[in-house]
TORFI-548206 format. One line per 4 residues: their letters; for each residue y, z, x of C-alpha. Coordinates in Angstrom, 1 decimal, padded with zeros to 4 digits. Last residue first. Example, Ala and Ser with C-alpha at 12.3 -4.5 7.8 and 13.67 -1.06 7.14 Angstrom:
BEGIN
SA = -001.1/007.1/013.7  -004.5/007.8/012.3
***
This chain:
BEGIN
KETP = 059.2/080.9/040.2  059.1/083.0/043.2  056.1/084.8/041.9  054.0/081.7/042.5
NTQE = 054.5/081.9/046.1  054.4/078.4/047.8  051.9/076.9/050.4  052.8/073.7/052.3
ISVP = 049.9/071.5/053.6  050.2/069.5/056.8  047.8/066.6/057.1  046.2/066.3/060.6
LVGR = 046.8/063.2/062.6  043.9/060.6/062.8  040.7/060.1/065.1  038.7/056.8/064.9
VRLD = 035.2/056.7/063.4  032.6/054.2/064.9  029.6/053.0/062.9  026.8/051.3/064.8
RQPF = 024.7/048.9/062.6  021.0/048.5/062.1  018.5/045.8/060.9  014.9/046.9/061.5
PIEI = 013.4/047.1/064.9  010.0/046.0/066.2  009.2/048.6/068.8  007.3/048.1/071.8
DAAR = 005.1/051.1/072.5  002.4/049.1/074.3  -000.4/050.0/071.6  002.1/049.4/068.7
FDRD = 003.1/046.0/070.1  -000.6/044.9/070.3  -001.3/046.1/066.8  001.8/044.2/065.5
IRTR = 000.7/041.0/067.4  -002.8/041.2/066.0  -001.5/041.5/062.4  000.8/038.6/063.0
LESG = -002.2/036.3/064.1  -004.3/037.4/061.2  -001.5/036.5/058.7  -000.8/033.1/060.5
VQLA = -004.6/032.2/060.4  -004.9/033.2/056.8  -001.9/031.0/055.8  -003.3/028.0/057.7
NLSG = -006.5/028.1/055.8  -009.3/026.2/057.5  -012.3/025.2/055.3  -012.2/021.5/056.1
GLEL = -008.9/020.2/057.0  -006.0/021.4/059.1  -006.2/021.4/063.0  -003.9/024.1/064.0
WYYV = -001.0/024.4/066.8  000.9/027.3/068.0  004.6/028.1/068.6  006.1/031.7/068.8
RFNL = 009.7/032.3/068.8  011.3/035.4/070.3  014.3/037.4/069.2  015.7/040.4/071.0
SSDG = 016.8/042.7/068.2  019.5/044.2/066.0  022.4/041.6/065.9  020.0/039.1/067.7
FAEF = 020.0/038.0/071.2  018.2/034.7/071.2  015.2/032.5/071.8  012.9/034.1/074.3
YVGP = 010.2/031.5/074.0  006.5/031.8/073.5  004.1/028.7/073.6  000.9/027.4/072.4
EPNR = -001.2/024.7/074.2  -001.5/021.2/072.8  -004.3/021.5/073.4  -005.6/025.1/073.2
LVEP = -005.8/024.9/069.4  -005.4/028.1/067.5  -008.4/028.8/065.3  -009.9/031.4/067.6
QREI = -006.9/033.8/067.9  -007.3/035.4/071.2  -005.1/032.9/072.9  -002.3/033.7/070.4
ASLL = -002.5/037.5/071.0  -002.4/037.1/074.8  000.5/034.8/074.6  002.6/037.3/072.6
LSIV = 001.5/040.2/074.8  002.7/038.3/077.9  006.0/037.4/076.2  006.6/041.0/075.3
KDVP = 005.7/042.2/078.8  008.2/039.7/080.3  011.0/040.8/077.9  010.6/044.6/078.7
SGYA = 012.1/046.3/075.5  015.6/047.6/076.0  017.0/046.1/072.7  014.3/046.5/070.1
VGIV = 011.9/043.5/069.4  012.2/040.5/067.2  009.7/037.9/066.0  010.3/034.4/064.9
FDFR = 007.6/031.9/063.5  006.0/028.8/064.4  003.4/026.3/063.1  002.4/022.9/064.7
HQPD = 000.0/020.5/062.8  -003.1/018.7/063.8  -004.7/016.8/061.2  -003.3/013.5/062.5
ALTW = -002.7/010.3/060.7  -002.6/011.3/056.8  -003.3/015.1/057.2  -000.2/016.7/056.1
NTVE = 000.6/014.1/053.4  004.1/014.6/051.9  004.6/012.4/048.8  008.0/011.2/047.8
KELF = 007.8/009.8/044.2  006.9/006.3/042.7  003.8/005.6/044.5  002.0/008.9/044.4
SSNP = 003.5/009.6/040.9  001.7/006.4/039.6  -001.6/007.9/040.2  -000.8/010.6/037.5
VLLE = -001.3/014.2/038.9  -003.8/016.6/037.6  -003.4/020.1/039.3  -006.3/022.4/040.0
VGDF = -005.3/026.1/040.4  -007.2/027.9/043.2  -004.0/029.5/044.8  -004.3/027.0/047.6
KRIR = -003.7/024.2/045.1  -006.6/021.8/044.2  -005.4/018.4/043.4  -007.2/016.0/041.0
SCRS = -006.1/012.4/040.8  -005.0/010.4/037.6  -006.0/007.1/035.9  -008.7/005.5/037.8
GLHM = -009.5/008.8/039.6  -008.9/010.1/043.2  -010.7/013.5/043.4  -010.3/016.8/045.4
VKGT = -006.9/016.2/047.1  -006.0/019.5/048.8  -002.9/021.4/047.9  000.9/021.6/047.7
SGAV = 003.2/021.7/044.7  006.9/020.6/044.4  005.9/017.3/042.7  003.8/016.2/045.6
EIID = 002.7/018.0/048.9  -000.5/016.8/050.3  -003.6/018.2/052.2  -006.0/015.4/052.4
GVRI = -009.7/016.0/051.5  -010.1/012.9/049.3  -007.8/010.2/050.6  -004.1/009.4/050.3
QREL = -002.7/006.4/052.2  -006.0/004.6/051.6  -004.4/001.3/051.0  -007.1/-000.1/048.7
LLIV = -007.9/003.4/047.0  -004.2/004.0/046.4  -003.7/000.5/045.1  -006.5/000.8/042.7
GSIF = -005.1/004.1/041.5  -001.7/002.5/041.0  -003.3/-000.1/038.9  -004.9/002.4/036.6
NNVL = -001.7/004.5/036.4  000.3/001.6/035.4  -002.2/000.4/032.8  -002.3/003.8/031.2
NQAG = 001.5/004.1/031.3  001.9/000.8/029.6  -000.6/001.6/026.9  001.7/002.1/023.8
FGIG = 003.8/-001.0/023.7  002.2/-004.0/025.5  -001.3/-002.2/025.6  -001.1/-001.5/021.9
IALA = 000.0/-005.1/021.1  -002.9/-006.5/023.1  -005.3/-004.1/021.2  -003.9/-005.2/017.8
GGLF = -004.5/-008.8/018.9  -008.0/-008.1/020.1  -008.9/-006.2/017.0  -007.7/-009.2/014.8
AFVT = -009.7/-011.6/016.9  -012.7/-009.3/017.1  -014.7/-011.1/014.4  -013.6/-014.4/016.1
LPIS = -015.9/-013.3/019.0  -018.8/-014.7/016.9  -021.9/-012.3/016.2  -024.9/-014.6/016.9
LWHL = -027.0/-011.4/017.8  -027.9/-012.8/021.3  -024.2/-013.9/021.7  -023.0/-010.4/021.0
VTLA = -025.4/-008.8/023.5  -024.6/-011.3/026.1  -020.8/-010.6/025.6  -021.5/-006.9/026.0
LIAT = -023.7/-007.5/029.2  -020.8/-009.5/030.8  -018.1/-007.0/029.9  -020.2/-004.1/031.3
LPIF = -020.9/-006.0/034.5  -017.1/-006.8/034.9  -016.3/-003.1/034.7  -019.2/-001.4/036.4
VSRE = -019.1/-003.6/039.7  -015.4/-002.8/040.6  -015.8/000.7/039.4  -018.7/001.3/041.9
LLSK = -016.9/-000.4/044.7  -013.7/001.6/044.2  -015.7/004.9/044.2  -017.6/003.9/047.4
QEEV = -014.4/003.1/049.1  -012.9/006.3/048.3  -016.0/008.2/049.4  -016.4/006.5/052.8
LQFR = -018.4/003.4/053.4  -021.1/003.4/056.0  -021.9/-000.2/055.7  -025.7/000.0/055.0
RTAT = -025.8/003.6/053.4  -022.7/003.2/051.5  -023.5/-000.3/050.3  -026.8/000.8/048.9
HSTW = -025.2/003.9/047.2  -022.4/001.7/045.7  -024.8/-000.9/044.3  -027.1/001.7/042.8
RALW = -024.2/003.3/041.1  -022.9/000.2/039.7  -026.3/-000.8/038.5  -026.8/002.4/036.8
GALL = -023.4/002.2/035.1  -024.0/-001.3/033.9  -027.4/-000.4/032.4  -025.9/002.6/030.6
FALV = -023.0/000.5/029.2  -025.4/-002.4/028.3  -027.7/000.2/026.6  -024.9/001.5/024.5
LGGL = -023.6/-002.0/023.8  -027.2/-003.0/022.6  -027.5/000.0/020.3  -024.1/-000.8/018.8
ALVV = -024.9/-004.5/018.3  -028.3/-003.7/016.9  -026.7/-001.4/014.2  -024.1/-004.1/013.6
KGIT = -026.6/-006.7/013.2  -028.7/-004.7/010.8  -025.6/-004.0/008.8  -025.1/-007.8/008.4
IHIG = -022.5/-010.0/009.8  -022.8/-013.5/008.6  -019.3/-015.0/009.0  -018.5/-018.0/006.9
EGPF = -016.3/-015.9/004.6  -018.5/-015.5/001.5  -019.8/-012.1/002.4  -018.1/-010.1/005.2
IEFS = -020.3/-006.9/005.4  -023.6/-008.7/004.6  -026.4/-006.4/003.6  -029.7/-007.4/005.4
WIRH = -030.4/-003.9/006.8  -029.6/-002.3/003.4  -031.9/-004.7/001.6  -034.6/-004.3/004.2
ITST = -034.3/-000.5/004.1  -034.5/-000.6/000.2  -037.5/-003.0/000.3  -039.3/-000.7/002.9
VHEW = -038.6/002.4/000.8  -039.7/000.6/-002.5  -042.9/-000.8/-001.1  -043.7/002.7/000.5
TRTV = -043.2/004.3/-003.0  -045.1/001.6/-004.9  -048.0/002.0/-002.3  -047.9/005.8/-002.7
RRAT = -047.9/005.4/-006.5  -050.8/003.0/-006.5  -052.7/005.3/-004.2  -052.1/008.2/-006.6
SEKG = -053.2/006.3/-009.6  -051.0/005.0/-012.3  -050.6/006.4/-015.8  -047.2/008.1/-015.0
LTTR = -045.7/004.9/-013.8  -046.4/003.3/-017.1  -044.9/006.2/-019.1  -041.9/006.2/-016.8
VEAL = -041.5/002.4/-017.4  -041.6/002.8/-021.1  -039.1/005.6/-021.1  -036.7/003.7/-018.9
FEEE = -037.1/000.6/-021.3  -036.6/002.7/-024.3  -033.4/004.2/-022.9  -032.2/000.7/-021.9
TTVI = -032.8/-000.6/-025.5  -031.2/002.4/-027.1  -028.1/002.1/-024.8  -027.8/-001.7/-025.6
QRSK = -028.1/-000.8/-029.3  -025.3/001.6/-029.0  -023.2/-000.7/-027.4  -024.1/-003.5/-030.0
AMLN = -023.0/-001.1/-032.8  -019.8/-000.4/-031.2  -019.1/-004.1/-030.4  -020.1/-005.0/-034.0
GLTE = -017.5/-002.5/-035.3  -014.9/-003.9/-032.8  -015.7/-007.4/-034.1  -015.4/-006.2/-037.8
LRRQ = -012.0/-004.7/-037.0  -010.9/-007.8/-035.0  -011.9/-010.0/-038.1  -010.0/-007.7/-040.4
AYAV = -006.9/-007.9/-038.3  -007.3/-011.7/-038.0  -007.4/-012.0/-041.9  -004.6/-009.4/-042.2
TEEM = -002.4/-011.5/-039.9  -003.1/-014.6/-041.8  -001.9/-012.9/-044.9  001.3/-011.8/-042.8
TEKT = 001.9/-015.4/-041.8  001.6/-016.5/-045.5  003.9/-013.9/-046.7  006.5/-014.7/-044.1
IPDK = 006.4/-018.4/-045.1  006.6/-017.4/-048.8  009.6/-015.4/-048.5  009.6/-012.6/-051.2
VGEQ = 007.3/-010.1/-049.5  006.4/-007.4/-052.0  005.3/-004.0/-051.0  001.8/-005.3/-051.0
LNRQ = 002.3/-007.1/-047.7  003.9/-004.1/-046.0  000.8/-002.1/-047.1  -001.7/-004.6/-046.0
VLLL = 000.0/-004.9/-042.5  000.1/-001.0/-042.1  -003.5/-000.7/-043.3  -004.7/-003.3/-040.9
SDRA = -002.8/-001.7/-038.0  -004.1/001.7/-038.8  -007.7/000.4/-038.9  -007.2/-001.3/-035.6
EALR = -005.9/001.7/-033.9  -008.9/003.8/-035.1  -011.3/001.0/-034.0  -009.3/000.8/-030.6
RDVS = -009.8/004.5/-030.0  -013.4/004.3/-030.9  -013.9/001.3/-028.4  -012.3/003.5/-025.8
PRLD = -014.7/006.3/-026.5  -017.6/004.0/-026.4  -017.1/002.3/-023.0  -017.9/005.4/-020.8
NQRA = -021.3/005.6/-022.7  -021.8/001.8/-022.2  -021.1/002.1/-018.4  -023.5/005.1/-018.0
IIEE = -026.3/003.2/-019.9  -025.7/000.1/-017.9  -025.9/002.0/-014.7  -029.2/003.5/-015.6
AQAM = -030.5/000.4/-016.6  -029.4/-001.2/-013.2  -031.3/001.6/-011.4  -034.4/001.0/-013.4
TSRL = -034.1/-002.8/-012.7  -033.7/-002.0/-008.9  -036.6/000.4/-008.9  -038.9/-002.3/-010.6
EGAD = -037.7/-005.1/-008.3  -038.5/-003.0/-005.3  -041.8/-002.0/-006.7  -042.8/-005.5/-007.7
EGTA = -044.4/-006.5/-010.9  -044.4/-010.4/-011.2  -044.0/-012.0/-014.5  -043.2/-008.8/-016.4
LAHV = -040.9/-007.4/-013.8  -038.9/-010.6/-013.5  -038.6/-010.8/-017.2  -037.4/-007.2/-017.5
GNWH = -034.9/-007.9/-014.9  -033.5/-011.1/-016.7  -033.7/-009.0/-019.9  -031.4/-006.3/-018.5
AKED = -029.0/-008.7/-016.9  -028.8/-010.7/-020.1  -028.0/-007.5/-022.1  -025.2/-006.5/-019.6
AILF = -023.7/-010.1/-019.9  -023.8/-009.8/-023.6  -021.9/-006.6/-023.4  -019.3/-008.2/-021.2
GQAQ = -019.0/-011.1/-023.7  -018.3/-008.5/-026.4  -015.4/-007.3/-024.3  -014.0/-010.9/-024.3
LASL = -014.3/-010.9/-028.0  -012.4/-007.7/-028.4  -009.7/-008.8/-025.9  -009.3/-012.1/-028.0
LRQA = -008.8/-010.0/-031.2  -006.1/-008.0/-029.5  -004.4/-011.3/-028.7  -004.8/-012.6/-032.2
TEAL = -003.2/-009.4/-033.5  -000.2/-009.8/-031.0  000.2/-013.3/-032.1  000.2/-012.5/-035.8
GDAA = 002.6/-009.5/-035.3  005.0/-011.7/-033.4  004.9/-014.2/-036.2  005.6/-011.7/-038.7
AARG = 008.6/-010.4/-036.7  009.9/-014.0/-036.3  009.5/-014.6/-040.1  011.5/-011.4/-040.9
KEVP = 014.1/-012.3/-038.3  014.4/-015.8/-040.3  014.8/-014.0/-043.6  017.4/-011.5/-042.2
TTAK = 019.5/-014.5/-041.0  020.0/-015.3/-037.1  016.5/-016.2/-035.8  016.8/-019.3/-033.7
ERLA = 015.3/-017.9/-030.4  012.9/-015.6/-032.1  011.4/-018.4/-034.3  010.7/-020.5/-031.1
AAAD = 009.0/-017.5/-029.3  006.9/-016.6/-032.4  005.9/-020.4/-032.6  005.0/-020.4/-028.9
AFRS = 002.9/-017.3/-029.3  001.0/-018.4/-032.3  000.1/-021.7/-030.7  -001.2/-019.9/-027.6
YNKK = -003.1/-017.5/-029.7  -004.7/-020.3/-031.7  -005.7/-022.1/-028.4  -007.2/-018.9/-027.1
LAET = -008.8/-018.2/-030.4  -010.7/-021.7/-030.1  -011.7/-020.9/-026.7  -013.1/-017.5/-027.7
AKDL = -015.0/-018.8/-030.6  -016.5/-021.4/-028.3  -017.4/-019.0/-025.8  -018.9/-016.7/-028.4
ATEE = -021.1/-019.4/-029.7  -022.3/-020.1/-026.2  -022.9/-016.4/-025.5  -024.8/-015.9/-028.7
ETLK = -027.0/-018.9/-028.0  -027.7/-017.6/-024.5  -028.4/-014.2/-025.9  -031.0/-015.7/-028.2
ALQL = -032.7/-017.5/-025.3  -032.7/-014.5/-023.2  -034.3/-012.5/-026.1  -036.9/-015.1/-026.6
EARR = -037.8/-015.2/-022.8  -037.9/-011.4/-022.6  -040.2/-011.2/-025.6  -042.5/-013.7/-024.0
PDLQ = -042.5/-011.9/-020.7  -043.4/-008.6/-022.1  -042.4/-005.5/-020.4  -040.3/-004.5/-023.4
RDFG = -042.9/-002.8/-025.5  -042.0/-002.0/-029.1  -044.3/-004.9/-030.5  -047.4/-002.7/-030.7
GTRL = -047.6/-003.4/-034.5  -047.1/000.4/-035.3  -044.1/000.7/-033.0  -042.4/-002.3/-034.6
ATRL = -043.2/-001.0/-038.1  -042.0/002.4/-037.2  -038.7/001.0/-035.7  -038.1/-000.9/-038.9
ADQR = -038.9/002.1/-041.2  -036.6/004.4/-039.0  -033.8/001.7/-039.4  -034.3/001.3/-043.1
ATTK = -034.2/005.1/-043.5  -030.9/005.2/-041.5  -029.4/002.4/-043.7  -030.5/004.2/-046.8
QLVI = -028.8/007.5/-045.9  -025.8/005.7/-044.5  -025.3/003.9/-048.0  -025.8/007.3/-049.7
EQQA = -023.2/008.9/-047.5  -020.9/006.0/-048.2  -021.3/006.6/-052.0  -020.4/010.4/-051.6
LKWK = -017.2/009.5/-049.6  -016.3/007.0/-052.5  -016.6/009.8/-054.9  -014.4/011.9/-053.1
GFFA = -012.0/009.2/-052.4  -011.8/008.3/-056.2  -010.9/011.8/-057.1  -008.5/012.0/-054.1
AAAA = -006.7/009.0/-055.3  -006.5/010.4/-058.8  -005.1/013.7/-057.5  -002.4/011.6/-055.4
ARSQ = -001.4/009.9/-058.7  -001.3/013.1/-060.6  001.1/014.5/-057.8  003.1/011.3/-058.2
LSSL = 003.5/012.0/-061.9  004.5/015.7/-061.2  007.0/014.5/-058.6  008.5/012.0/-061.1
ELRL = 008.7/014.5/-063.9  010.6/016.9/-061.6  012.9/014.0/-060.6  013.6/013.4/-064.3
QARA = 014.4/017.0/-064.8  016.8/017.3/-061.8  018.7/014.2/-063.1  018.9/015.6/-066.6
KIEP = 020.2/019.0/-065.1  022.7/017.1/-063.2  023.9/015.3/-066.4  023.9/018.5/-068.4
NEAT = 026.1/020.3/-065.8  025.1/023.9/-065.5  022.2/023.4/-063.2  020.1/026.6/-062.5
AAEE = 016.9/025.7/-064.1  016.9/022.0/-063.4  017.7/022.6/-059.6  014.9/025.4/-059.5
HFQR = 012.4/022.6/-060.8  013.8/020.0/-058.6  013.1/022.2/-055.6  009.6/023.2/-056.8
AARE = 008.8/019.7/-057.4  010.0/018.5/-053.8  008.0/021.1/-052.2  004.9/020.1/-054.2
ANTE = 005.6/016.4/-053.3  005.8/017.3/-049.5  002.4/019.2/-049.7  000.9/016.2/-051.5
LAEN = 002.2/013.9/-048.7  000.2/016.1/-046.1  -002.9/016.1/-048.2  -002.5/012.3/-048.6
QSVL = -002.8/011.9/-044.8  -006.0/014.0/-044.6  -007.5/011.9/-047.5  -006.5/008.7/-045.6
REIL = -008.2/010.0/-042.5  -011.5/010.9/-044.5  -011.5/007.4/-046.1  -011.0/005.7/-042.6
EREG = -013.8/007.7/-041.2  -016.1/006.8/-044.1  -015.2/003.2/-043.6  -016.1/003.3/-040.0
LASE = -019.4/005.0/-040.5  -020.3/002.4/-043.1  -019.4/-000.4/-040.6  -021.4/001.3/-037.9
RDFE = -024.4/001.5/-040.3  -024.1/-002.1/-041.2  -024.0/-003.0/-037.5  -027.2/-000.9/-037.0
THRL = -028.8/-002.7/-039.9  -027.9/-006.1/-038.3  -029.7/-004.9/-035.2  -032.8/-003.8/-037.1
DDRM = -032.9/-007.1/-038.9  -032.7/-008.9/-035.6  -035.6/-006.7/-034.4  -037.5/-007.7/-037.4
AVAE = -036.9/-011.4/-036.6  -038.0/-011.0/-033.1  -041.1/-009.0/-034.2  -042.0/-011.9/-036.6
EESK = -041.7/-014.4/-033.8  -043.8/-012.1/-031.6  -046.6/-012.1/-034.0  -048.3/-009.9/-036.7
PPAI = -045.2/-007.7/-037.6  -045.8/-004.3/-039.0  -045.5/-004.0/-042.8  -042.3/-002.3/-044.0
TPSE = -042.1/000.7/-046.3  -038.7/001.6/-047.9  -038.3/005.3/-048.7  -039.0/006.0/-052.3
SASD = -036.5/006.2/-055.1  -036.9/008.8/-057.5  -034.4/009.6/-060.4  -033.4/006.0/-060.5
MSAF = -029.6/005.4/-060.3  -027.7/004.5/-063.3  -025.6/007.6/-063.2  -024.6/007.0/-059.7
EEMI = -023.5/003.5/-060.4  -021.5/004.7/-063.3  -019.8/007.3/-061.1  -018.8/004.6/-058.8
TIAS = -017.1/002.4/-061.5  -015.6/005.6/-063.0  -013.9/006.2/-059.5  -012.4/002.8/-059.3
RYHR = -011.0/003.2/-063.0  -009.6/006.6/-062.0  -007.9/005.1/-059.0  -006.4/002.2/-060.8
QVER = -005.1/004.2/-063.7  -003.4/006.8/-061.7  -002.0/004.4/-059.2  -000.5/002.3/-062.1
TAAR = 001.3/005.4/-063.4  002.7/006.2/-059.9  004.0/002.6/-059.4  005.7/002.6/-063.0
FDEL = 007.4/005.8/-062.3  008.6/004.6/-058.9  009.8/001.4/-060.4  011.9/003.1/-062.9
RAEA = 013.5/004.9/-060.0  014.9/001.5/-058.9  017.4/001.9/-061.8  019.2/004.4/-059.7
LGSA = 019.9/007.7/-061.5  023.1/008.3/-063.7  021.4/010.8/-066.0  022.1/008.5/-069.1
KIRE = 020.6/005.4/-067.5  017.5/007.2/-066.3  017.1/008.8/-069.8  017.5/005.3/-071.5
VLAP = 014.8/003.9/-069.2  012.4/006.8/-070.0  012.8/006.0/-073.7  011.9/002.6/-073.2
ENAE = 008.9/003.5/-070.9  007.0/005.6/-073.5  004.2/003.0/-073.6  003.6/003.4/-069.8
EAKA = 003.5/007.2/-070.5  000.6/006.5/-073.1  -001.1/004.4/-070.7  -001.1/007.2/-068.2
AEIQ = -002.5/009.6/-070.7  -005.2/007.1/-071.5  -006.2/006.8/-067.9  -006.4/010.6/-067.6
ENAW = -008.6/010.7/-070.6  -010.9/008.1/-069.2  -011.2/010.4/-066.0  -012.1/013.3/-068.3
AVQA = -014.9/011.1/-069.9  -016.3/010.0/-066.7  -016.3/013.5/-065.5  -018.3/014.7/-068.5
PIPA = -020.8/011.9/-067.9  -021.2/013.0/-064.3  -021.8/016.6/-064.9  -019.1/019.1/-064.5
SQAK = -018.5/021.2/-061.4  -014.7/020.7/-061.6  -013.6/018.5/-064.6  -011.8/020.8/-066.9
AGSG = -010.0/023.0/-064.3  -008.7/020.0/-062.4  -010.7/017.3/-060.6  -014.2/016.2/-060.9
GVSE = -017.1/015.4/-058.9  -019.3/017.5/-056.6  -021.7/019.4/-058.8  -023.0/016.5/-060.8
LLSK = -023.7/014.8/-057.3  -026.3/017.5/-056.5  -028.1/017.0/-059.8  -028.3/013.2/-059.5
IGQA = -029.3/013.3/-055.7  -032.2/015.7/-056.3  -035.0/013.1/-056.7  -033.7/010.9/-054.0
AASP = -033.4/013.5/-051.4  -036.9/014.9/-052.2  -038.3/011.5/-051.8  -036.6/010.7/-048.6
PACI = -037.4/014.2/-046.9  -034.3/016.1/-046.3  -032.1/015.8/-043.4  -030.1/012.7/-044.4
ALIA = -029.6/013.5/-048.2  -029.0/017.1/-047.5  -026.3/016.3/-044.9  -024.7/013.7/-047.3
VLGA = -024.7/016.0/-050.3  -023.1/018.7/-048.0  -020.3/016.3/-047.3  -019.9/015.8/-051.1
LQIP = -019.7/019.6/-051.5  -016.8/019.7/-048.9  -015.0/017.1/-051.0  -015.5/019.0/-054.1
GRLT = -014.2/022.3/-052.5  -011.1/020.4/-051.0  -010.2/018.8/-054.3  -007.7/021.2/-055.7
RFTG = -005.7/020.7/-052.6  -005.7/017.1/-052.8  -002.3/016.6/-054.3  -000.2/013.6/-054.8
TSEP = 001.2/010.5/-053.4  003.3/007.6/-054.9  006.4/008.3/-052.9  005.5/006.1/-049.8
NSKW = 004.3/003.4/-052.2  001.4/001.1/-051.2  -000.3/004.2/-049.5  -003.3/004.5/-051.7
GALL = -003.4/000.7/-052.2  -004.8/000.3/-048.8  -008.0/001.6/-050.1  -008.8/-001.4/-052.2
TLMG = -007.9/-003.9/-049.4  -010.1/-002.0/-047.0  -013.0/-001.9/-049.5  -012.7/-005.5/-050.2
KM = -012.9/-006.5/-046.5  -015.7/-004.2/-045.7
***
């Protein structure tokens, strides 16, 4: 992996040393087709046809496309020789550059492009020679099944390392594909520049300008050839990686088949679980040591970077500080990758601990719990992989950037040493992330195999055993929920079961306190002849303290300390102090009203401009029914703070009066007699005090009489109805006696005046 990344980093060592891949898109797609056929086809068929398939994917340019491998090797050697010839012509090129007035640094661009052409074609020839020497028929590997658990453990380790190798190969393939895409973009820029220089050379009139344009055109063409060489090499490297992936996949399948054939693919085995846990413990110990050592190095790197930043004044010192910052940052990212690997080991240990518990003592609750844990681990690992993929891509880019900067030529030895160390840490981080991805996939595979094995085992059980398992699972789940602590680790053992029992106990205490309070009030009412208000006061006086006592008893029985409610009690006190003043005020006012009995149920009162009968005296407010049937809720504090008229407080007998007028000339004695007779015939009017009729005044239009009578309010008596019936009877008696009730009238007297004289004139006189 390290050598491959170093080799590929040269593709971008010079920003201008790029070229075309457009002519290679067809061959690269054919290389992908080779990989698909190699993976999907049977192993023997894939191996037999690999040479013929590869002969159709190599080459670049008109001569090399679709040519067999020997022809492509020869063509690549021709390109190398052409590049060497151009190197030999360097003195003439130097003279041309000087004559054209170009910067001498352009000579380095020509040299770099020429070296790129030779290096990439040599690397491609090496890969093609490997393909040419391949056997025509390589068979799929055959692995004998293990005979013991120790051999199975070693085989599983081999399988895991194979998975790591496959992940590394996938990462390299992705890196090559990304570099190919980047070079395609650079090739487009080179072609555009070449067209521009060609036009400049064709249209230039000044010989010096024309010479400069011609040199730039040649440089663009040379860079295009360098890019073509890089693409040629990349195409063959992709084909090589596909073969590596094919072999790795075949070995994985063979290892899994051997484990399955030998019967060592089961996980519910205590011996296997113990060995896995021991191995994971060793890995965890080694990882802890590596993490601690890296933490120390990171601290040292960070301190060194900070010190260099403080005293950096010259460009060299600033370069050293930047390199030190890059090293510290890379070490920090490597530390994060190692910590993530520790999380994966923790998931693996949790899985094998659950498996060991199941294998040693199969329990339905433990089985369901381990299955749920496996599903959670699968979901967590599936969520983790996209993040690891992004980190892998970022790690590859970071490594390529540092390698490119290093190869551009760092003159300061300290900066160069720091960057080389950064490359080492970046490669280690990339390798760690690759292992992280492989381990994540392995964990998911292990969990899926475990779930499949458990489901298969459950499917073979009898119906009675399934019912028993289900019942055990239900009871264990209920017990787990019932015993779940709400405040763990705080010295307060409050479980969900205690909360449920406390709520039920408080409800029962509330009902019991209400029943006892009602029983007490009924008994006291029968024995002591209490009125309704006293009965209500006694009931509430018994209910409130009894509820508090029973609630405290329930909490003490469940061992729930009152300190749990300390915060709630403080909040309640603040609420009473600021927001519940009116509530407490009304409650105390209600108690005072019940004790003083200034207002009782059935009284007719007038308060807040409304008159009605008191229907209920509550703890917060009282209910008054007005004479129009509307019920009014009045806060108890209003009875104490405002003026209240109680019509029935001391004596329910009240006097009513009204004025009636008759026409002038009516017999006064007869009018008084008729009025007294009408009052006496009204049954609701009291005889004691007796009613009275008085000739009150001579009015403007009538003789006015005032009628007085007494009623006893309360019960179903309606004073308005009595007054209406009495007035109706008086009107009827007056009509029978021809006594007129006048309406307001006025006498109008008109005085006489002298006549007005009117003179008439003759119109003809004018």
